[in-house]
C-alpha positions as CSV (number, residue, x, y, z in Angstrom):
1,I,22.5,56.6,86.3
2,D,21.2,53.1,85.2
3,V,24.4,51.5,85.8
4,V,24.8,52.6,89.3
5,I,21.4,51.2,90.0
6,F,22.6,48.1,88.2
7,V,25.5,47.7,90.7
8,V,23.4,48.8,93.8
9,I,20.9,46.0,92.9
10,V,23.8,43.5,92.4
11,V,25.6,44.6,95.5
12,A,22.3,44.6,97.6
13,F,21.4,41.0,96.7
14,Y,25.1,39.9,97.6
15,L,24.7,41.4,101.0
16,I,21.3,39.8,101.5
17,G,22.7,36.5,100.3
18,K,25.7,36.6,102.6
19,F,23.3,37.5,105.5
20,I,20.7,34.9,104.7
21,K,23.6,32.3,104.4
22,F,24.8,33.3,107.8
23,I,21.4,33.0,109.3
24,I,20.7,29.5,107.7
25,K,24.3,28.3,108.8
26,R,23.8,29.5,112.4
27,S,20.1,28.2,112.7
28,L,20.8,24.8,111.5
29,E,23.9,24.5,114.0
30,V,21.8,25.5,116.8
31,T,18.7,23.3,116.1
32,G,20.9,20.3,115.7
33,F,19.9,19.8,111.8
34,N,23.7,19.4,111.1
35,D,24.1,16.6,113.3
36,W,21.2,14.8,112.2
37,F,22.1,15.4,108.4
38,K,25.3,13.7,108.7
39,H,23.5,10.4,109.4
40,I,21.7,10.2,105.9
41,S,23.8,9.5,102.9
42,M,23.2,13.0,101.4
43,G,24.7,14.3,104.4
44,R,27.9,12.2,104.3
45,I,28.5,13.3,100.9
46,V,28.2,17.0,101.8
47,L,30.4,16.2,104.7
48,R,32.9,14.6,102.5
49,A,33.2,17.7,100.5
50,G,34.0,19.6,103.6
51,M,30.8,21.2,104.3
52,T,28.1,21.1,107.1
53,A,24.4,21.0,106.1
54,G,24.4,24.7,107.1
55,D,27.2,25.5,104.7
56,F,25.4,23.4,102.0
57,F,21.9,24.8,102.3
58,G,23.3,28.4,103.0
59,N,25.4,28.1,100.0
60,I,22.8,27.1,97.7
61,I,20.2,29.7,98.8
62,A,23.2,32.6,98.6
63,Y,24.0,31.5,95.2
64,F,20.2,31.7,94.2
65,L,20.1,35.1,95.7
66,Y,23.2,36.2,94.0
67,A,21.8,35.1,90.6
68,T,18.4,36.6,91.5
69,G,20.2,40.1,92.0
70,V,22.0,39.7,88.7
71,V,18.9,38.9,86.9
72,L,16.7,41.7,88.4
73,A,19.7,44.1,87.5
74,I,19.8,42.8,84.1
75,D,15.8,43.0,84.0
76,F,16.2,46.6,85.2
77,L,18.7,47.6,82.5
78,S,16.4,45.8,79.8
79,A,13.8,48.4,80.6
80,T,16.2,51.0,78.9
81,L,18.2,48.8,76.6
82,K,15.6,46.9,74.4
83,T,18.4,44.4,73.2
84,L,18.5,43.0,76.7
85,Q,14.9,42.2,76.9
86,N,15.0,38.8,75.6
87,V,18.1,37.8,77.6
88,S,16.2,39.3,80.8
89,Y,13.1,37.1,80.0
90,L,15.2,34.0,79.4
91,L,17.2,34.4,82.5
92,T,14.4,35.0,84.7
93,N,12.5,31.9,83.6
94,G,15.5,29.8,83.5
95,L,16.4,30.8,87.1
96,G,13.0,29.8,88.5
97,Y,13.1,26.5,86.6
98,V,16.7,25.9,88.1
99,A,15.7,26.9,91.6
100,L,12.5,24.3,91.3
101,F,14.5,21.6,90.0
102,V,17.3,21.9,92.6
103,F,14.8,22.2,95.3
104,T,12.6,19.2,94.2
105,I,16.0,17.1,93.6
106,I,17.4,17.8,97.2
107,I,14.0,17.4,99.0
108,G,13.4,14.2,97.2
109,F,16.8,12.6,98.0
110,I,16.6,13.6,101.6
111,L,13.3,12.0,101.8
112,I,14.6,8.8,99.9
113,D,17.5,8.7,102.5
114,V,15.0,8.8,105.4
115,F,13.0,6.1,103.9
116,D,16.1,3.9,103.2
117,G,17.4,4.4,106.9
118,Y,14.0,3.3,108.2
119,I,13.4,0.4,105.8
120,S,17.0,-0.9,106.1
121,G,16.7,-0.9,110.0
122,E,13.7,-3.1,109.7
123,A,15.5,-5.3,107.1
124,K,18.2,-6.0,109.4
125,I,15.7,-6.7,112.4
126,R,13.5,-9.1,110.2
127,G,16.6,-10.6,108.5
128,G,16.9,-11.7,105.0
129,Q,19.6,-10.6,102.4
130,E,16.9,-10.7,99.8
131,L,14.9,-7.8,101.3
132,E,18.1,-5.6,101.4
133,I,18.8,-6.3,97.7
134,L,15.2,-5.4,97.1
135,I,15.6,-2.2,98.9
136,V,18.4,-1.1,96.8
137,Y,16.1,-1.6,93.6
138,I,13.6,0.3,95.4
139,K,15.9,3.1,96.1
140,I,16.9,3.1,92.3
141,V,13.3,3.5,91.1
142,L,12.7,6.2,93.8
143,Y,15.7,8.2,92.8
144,I,14.6,7.8,88.9
145,T,11.1,8.9,90.2
146,V,12.3,11.9,91.9
147,I,14.5,12.9,88.8
148,T,11.5,12.5,86.6
149,L,9.4,14.5,88.7
150,A,12.0,17.4,88.8
151,M,12.3,17.2,85.1
152,R,8.6,17.2,84.5
153,E,8.2,20.3,86.9
154,V,10.6,22.1,84.7
155,K,9.0,21.3,81.5
156,L,11.6,18.8,80.2
157,D,10.7,15.7,78.3
158,V,10.6,12.7,80.4
159,T,9.5,10.1,77.9
160,P,12.7,8.6,77.8
161,L,12.9,8.3,81.7
162,M,9.3,6.8,81.8
163,I,10.3,4.0,79.2
164,L,13.1,3.1,81.5
165,L,11.0,3.3,84.6
166,E,8.1,1.1,83.5
167,P,10.3,-2.2,83.2
168,L,12.0,-1.4,86.4
169,A,8.7,-1.1,88.3
170,W,7.5,-4.4,86.8
171,G,10.8,-6.1,87.6
172,L,10.3,-4.7,91.3
173,A,6.8,-6.0,91.4
174,I,7.9,-9.5,90.4
175,A,10.7,-9.6,92.8
176,F,8.3,-8.6,95.5
177,V,6.0,-11.4,94.7
178,A,8.9,-13.8,94.2
179,L,10.0,-12.8,97.8
180,I,6.8,-13.3,99.3
181,I,6.3,-16.8,97.7
182,T,10.0,-17.7,98.8
183,R,9.3,-17.0,102.4
184,Y,5.8,-18.5,102.5
185,L,7.2,-21.8,101.1
186,R,10.1,-21.7,103.6
187,R,7.6,-21.5,106.6
188,A,5.3,-24.4,105.1
């Protein structure tokens, strides 16, 4: 009977995942999120992969629901089979950490893309190729910061990234000061 309940849990989460995927895909189509998402770099990458925003986010959530169903089914079996308790514990914790990592990365990268679109538009209006080069460096630092934050949230060691990030931040600060001074000297 335990195997039957195992299969029922897996199938139930599979069906829930399919339903949630359909709901997400449909709601992102109706709200116009798919059209907006195409205009940021992450959206263009997803589009090149042959998916819409609804497909991408629906697939991610559906896969997490499928994995959750398998983990819960294994957890159920671990109550009767003591040898599965360690596996169940590791899978449960690992799935939560993976979900948190992916969520942080995706939201962070989307926010960086939105920030980039706004700042790049302002740079084109105000002119200056130096400013556009600086924006690329800012994006690099922001991407590394988001990755560092995501790694720290899942309890990974971020010391190497922090060592890399510190000189980048100082270099960016020096570049900003140099840009301000050169613009001031040009006006004078």
